[in-house]
C-alpha positions, 0 to 999 in steps of 0.5 A, spaced: 198 594 389 202 595 382 209 594 383 214 599 379 220 596 378 226 600 377 231 595 378 238 595 374 238 588 372 235 583 371 230 589 367 223 590 367 220 587 361 213 588 357 207 585 360 205 582 354 212 579 353 211 576 360 204 573 358 207 570 352 213 567 355 209 564 360 204 561 356 210 558 352 213 555 358 206 550 358 205 550 351 210 552 346 207 553 339 201 549 340 205 542 341 202 541 348 210 541 350 214 546 354 218 551 351 224 548 355 223 541 354 223 541 346 229 539 342 233 545 341 234 542 334 227 542 333 224 546 327 220 551 332 227 553 336 231 554 330 225 558 327 226 562 334 233 563 333 233 565 326 227 570 327 231 573 333 237 574 329 233 577 323 230 582 328 236 584 331 239 586 324 232 589 322 232 594 328 239 596 328 239 597 320 244 592 319 241 588 314 246 586 308 252 589 311 256 583 313 254 583 320 253 576 324 248 576 330 250 571 335 246 569 342 251 566 346 252 565 354 256 567 359 254 574 360 258 581 357 263 578 362 265 573 358 265 578 352 271 581 356 275 575 354 272 573 347 273 580 344 281 580 345 281 573 344 278 574 337 281 581 335 287 582 339 293 580 334 299 576 337 303 582 340 298 587 338 295 593 342 288 595 343 285 602 346 280 602 352 276 607 355 275 607 362 268 609 364 266 605 370 266 598 373 265 594 367 270 597 363 275 596 368 273 589 368 274 589 360 281 592 361 283 587 366 281 581 361 284 584 355 291 585 359 292 577 359 292 578 351 297 583 349 298 591 351 292 595 353 292 603 352 287 606 357 286 612 353 282 616 358 279 614 365 274 618 369 276 614 375 278 621 378 271 623 380 268 616 381 266 615 374 261 621 374 263 623 367 265 621 360 272 623 358 273 627 352 278 629 347 282 623 348 287 620 343 287 613 340 293 611 336 293 609 329 296 602 331 291 600 335 288 593 333 281 596 336 278 601 341 273 598 346 268 603 350 262 602 354 256 606 351 252 606 358 255 605 365 249 602 369 252 603 376 254 611 375 249 613 370 253 616 365 252 615 357 256 616 351 253 621 347 258 620 341 263 615 339 270 617 336 271 616 328 277 612 327 280 608 321 281 602 326 276 597 329 270 600 334 268 595 339 262 597 344 259 594 350 252 596 349 249 592 355 245 597 358 242 601 352 242 597 346 236 598 342 234 604 346 236 610 342 238 611 334 245 610 332 249 609 326 250 602 328 254 601 322 260 605 325 261 599 330 265 593 328 263 589 334 257 590 339 255 586 345 250 586 350 248 582 356 240 581 355 238 582 362 239 590 362 234 592 356 232 586 352 230 579 356 232 575 362 239 573 364 242 567 360 244 570 353 248 575 351 247 578 344 253 579 339 253 583 333 260 582 329 262 584 322 264 577 319 270 580 315 274 582 322 275 575 324 280 570 324 286 575 323 289 574 330 294 569 329 292 565 335 289 559 336 282 560 339 278 554 343 272 553 339 267 555 345 270 562 345 271 563 337 266 567 334 267 564 327 265 557 330 259 560 332 257 564 326 259 558 322 253 554 326 248 559 326 249 561 333 247 553 335 254 550 336 252 548 343 245 548 346 242 555 346 239 558 352 232 557 349 228 561 354 232 567 354 233 567 347 225 566 346 224 572 351 229 576 347 225 574 341 219 576 343 221 583 346 225 585 339 218 583 336 214 588 341 219 593 340 218 592 332 211 593 333 211 599 337 215 602 332 222 601 332 228 604 336 226 611 333 219 610 337 222 608 343 227 613 343 222 618 344 219 615 349 225 614 353 227 621 352 220 623 355 221 619 361 228 621 363 226 628 362 221 628 367 225 625 372 231 629 371 227 635 371 224 633 378 231 632 381 234 639 378 228 643 381 227 639 388 232 642 393 232 635 397 235 631 391 242 632 387 244 628 380 250 624 381 252 624 373 255 630 369 249 633 366 252 633 359 253 625 360 247 623 364 244 616 362 237 616 359 237 609 362 240 609 369 238 615 373 243 616 379 241 621 384 242 622 392 239 626 398 242 633 399 240 631 407 242 624 408 238 624 415 232 624 411 233 617 408 229 613 412 223 617 411 224 617 403 225 610 403 219 609 406 215 613 402 217 610 395 216 603 398 209 605 400 208 607 393 210 600 390 216 602 388 222 597 387 229 597 386 231 604 387 237 603 391 243 606 388 249 601 387 254 601 393 259 604 389 255 610 388 250 610 394 244 614 394 239 612 388 238 609 381 232 609 377 233 604 371 228 606 366 229 601 361 225 601 354 219 597 358 218 602 363 212 606 362 212 613 363 206 612 368 211 609 373 216 614 372 211 619 374 209 615 381 216 616 383 216 624 381 210 624 385 213 621 391 219 626 390 214 632 390 210 630 396 216 629 400 218 636 399 212 639 401 
């Protein structure tokens, strides 16, 4: 039976990417050597890194705009630390928007380095909405936000215009929709939510903003060190990097972000329409803030849980259970999720109502 993988992360990946990656594990570049046993300094691996970095800039339309692309390790969780280490001046201040579990963790790490102003929070309603009309003081070194909240199913639709630096954790919706990416000074994203397997983290940073904190930074945590070494300061996570490169190439061949955005919107519309019209289900997130990547919903009658769970599992659906912080269900419909799989879930929901 075909499996329909709605897991929130590690994410679903294109079948053609998985096939190419598995082939490379056995025979990389027809060298009769495995991808994961060749030197990371070999021409083949250096070329993979260069292509991956180039594809990022091309897809985000940031070519020749002063941005550097890095593929690092430690997940977005390490970026919670690296961001203030590299951008928050000694005795400086930064502003953070609290929209969920990951922004909360980012705030915790940033407080180790300076004064942090949490300009707004949606914690009062269990992060079911995105705060609006907050004020960011002009003296903040940077403003940090999370574009998409995987656990709670909310997504920022707009970003504040300000003179200072704009930093965004895009772990779960990177490359999924068109934005003016040049408005961001630093973007980071764990690969495993929409781009590749766990093991690498994408960082896109405007070079001119670095080196201004007035503090010494350990080499492994210094963006400037990684930029100067073309993201090869230490041994890179070769497999995660290679699969991410393949996924980026797949997206480009598909038509880029403009094409995938239309596909993602169609999937989200199909599923949200069923949630809204089916009396057995109820959406969790505020309608105006609903995520196109992570659809959260609950049963209106919890006594039906066992039978509904049996129904979707029998249909070959995997990873639909909601996070413990929210309960209910979460359908993660990342870039590689086909519309057909979303239709299978909708069919189960419709049949369950008959």
